[in-house]
C-alpha positions in Angstrom: 5.1 -241.1 -130.7 6.5 -237.6 -131.6 5.5 -234.6 -129.6 4.1 -231.5 -131.2 5.0 -228.1 -129.8 2.0 -225.9 -129.2 1.9 -222.1 -128.8 -0.6 -219.9 -127.1 -2.6 -217.3 -129.2 -0.8 -214.5 -127.3 2.4 -213.4 -128.9 3.3 -216.9 -130.1 4.7 -217.9 -126.7 4.9 -221.6 -125.9 1.7 -222.9 -124.3 1.7 -223.5 -120.6 1.4 -227.2 -121.2 4.6 -227.1 -123.2 4.7 -230.2 -125.3 1.5 -232.1 -126.3 1.4 -235.6 -127.7 -0.5 -236.3 -130.8 -3.7 -238.2 -130.3 -3.8 -241.9 -131.0 -5.5 -243.1 -134.1 -9.1 -244.0 -133.3 -8.4 -247.7 -134.3 -5.7 -247.8 -131.6 -8.1 -246.8 -128.8 -9.9 -249.7 -127.3 -13.3 -249.0 -125.8 -13.6 -251.5 -122.9 -16.9 -250.2 -121.6 -18.9 -247.0 -121.6 -16.4 -245.3 -119.3 -13.2 -247.4 -119.5 -10.7 -247.2 -122.4 -7.2 -248.2 -123.3 -5.3 -245.6 -125.4 -1.6 -246.1 -126.2 -1.2 -242.4 -126.1 -2.5 -242.0 -122.6 -0.7 -243.7 -119.6 1.1 -246.1 -122.0 -2.2 -247.8 -122.8 -3.2 -248.7 -119.2 -6.9 -248.8 -118.5 -8.2 -245.3 -117.7 -11.5 -243.6 -117.4 -12.6 -242.0 -120.7 -11.4 -238.4 -121.1 -9.1 -238.6 -118.1 -5.7 -239.9 -117.0 -7.2 -241.6 -114.0 -6.1 -245.2 -113.8 -8.8 -247.8 -113.3 -6.4 -249.7 -111.0 -6.1 -246.7 -108.7 -9.9 -246.4 -108.3 -10.3 -250.2 -107.8 -7.7 -250.0 -105.1 -9.7 -247.3 -103.4 -12.8 -249.5 -103.6 -10.8 -252.5 -102.2 -9.7 -250.2 -99.3 -13.4 -249.7 -98.5 -13.7 -246.0 -99.4 -17.2 -244.9 -100.1 -17.9 -244.3 -103.7 -19.0 -240.7 -103.0 -15.6 -240.1 -101.4 -13.8 -241.6 -104.4 -15.7 -239.3 -106.7 -14.8 -236.3 -104.5 -11.1 -237.4 -104.5 -11.0 -237.2 -108.2 -12.9 -233.9 -108.2 -15.9 -235.3 -110.0 -13.9 -236.4 -113.0 -15.5 -239.9 -112.8 -19.1 -240.6 -111.9 -20.3 -243.4 -109.6 -21.5 -245.2 -112.8 -17.9 -245.4 -114.0 -16.8 -246.9 -110.7 -19.6 -249.5 -110.9 -18.4 -250.4 -114.4 -14.9 -250.9 -113.2 -16.1 -253.2 -110.4 -18.3 -255.2 -112.8 -15.4 -255.6 -115.3 -13.0 -256.6 -112.5 -15.5 -259.2 -111.2 -16.0 -260.5 -114.8 -12.2 -260.8 -115.3 -11.8 -262.6 -111.9 -14.5 -265.1 -112.7 -13.1 -265.7 -116.2 -9.6 -266.3 -114.8 -10.3 -267.7 -111.4 -8.5 -271.0 -112.2 -5.3 -269.0 -112.7 -5.5 -267.7 -109.1 -6.7 -270.8 -107.3 -4.9 -274.0 -106.3 -5.6 -277.0 -108.6 -8.9 -278.7 -107.6 -10.1 -276.0 -105.3 -12.7 -274.5 -107.6 -16.2 -275.9 -107.5 -15.8 -277.5 -104.1 -18.1 -276.5 -101.3 -16.7 -275.8 -97.9 -17.6 -278.5 -95.4 
């Protein structure tokens, strides 16, 4: 995707951000949930929280490490609310349940421990 040079309003100098990428076409952005999106123009299409470049996988890793959700929100300076973290956990659970057979040895699912 080509980059577009932006300039500040003052004296036509290049903007502090330098180069800005064009936004992806709306049909390319996949809305996964209320807070989670996949946009080819942001982080190469990896799952991020809407309006940020915060990777869902990074937040899920923090959850897996046992960090309190309040601490995670603080780490990201309030850019993602606890509802967004809850959505990521729900979607991860759903994906695991739908693909559990791919992660388990054959015949191990559905058996109760003795």
